[in-house]
C-alpha positions in Angstrom: -106.6 5.5 -65.8 -106.1 2.6 -68.2 -102.4 3.3 -68.4 -102.1 2.3 -64.7 -103.0 -1.3 -65.6 -99.8 -1.5 -67.6 -97.5 0.7 -65.5 -98.1 -0.9 -62.1 -97.0 -4.4 -63.2 -94.1 -3.0 -65.2 -92.9 -1.0 -62.1 -93.3 -4.1 -59.9 -91.4 -6.2 -62.3 -88.5 -3.7 -62.6 -88.4 -3.4 -58.8 -88.2 -7.2 -58.4 -85.5 -7.4 -61.1 -83.4 -4.8 -59.2 -83.9 -6.7 -55.9 -82.8 -9.9 -57.5 -79.7 -8.2 -59.0 -78.9 -6.7 -55.6 -79.2 -10.1 -53.8 -77.1 -11.7 -56.5 -74.4 -9.1 -56.0 -74.3 -9.7 -52.3 -74.1 -13.5 -52.6 -71.3 -13.2 -55.2 -69.2 -11.2 -52.8 -69.2 -7.8 -54.4 -69.4 -6.0 -51.1 -67.1 -8.2 -49.0 -64.0 -5.9 -48.8 -64.8 -2.3 -49.3 -61.7 -0.9 -47.6 -59.1 -3.3 -49.0 -58.4 -1.5 -52.2 -58.2 1.9 -50.4 -55.6 0.6 -48.0 -53.6 -1.4 -50.6 -52.8 1.7 -52.5 -51.2 3.3 -49.5 -48.9 0.3 -48.7 -45.4 0.6 -50.1 -44.0 -2.6 -51.4 -40.2 -2.6 -50.7 -39.6 -6.1 -52.1 -39.1 -4.8 -55.7 -36.8 -2.0 -54.7 -34.6 -4.2 -52.5 -34.0 -6.7 -55.3 -32.6 -4.0 -57.7 -30.3 -2.5 -55.1 -28.3 -5.7 -54.5 
C-alpha cells in the first residue's frame, strides 16, 4: 500500500507530460496537413521531363 504513495504521483506526472507534449505538437502544426504527402506522391511533375525533350 505504501507503493501507491509513489506510483500515483509518478503516473500523474507522466500523464501531464504526455498531455503537454501533445498540446505542443498541435500548436507547432504537426497535424495540419495529413493528406498532403499522400496526394503529392501521386501527382506527376511533367516540368522536368518537358525540359529534357526540347
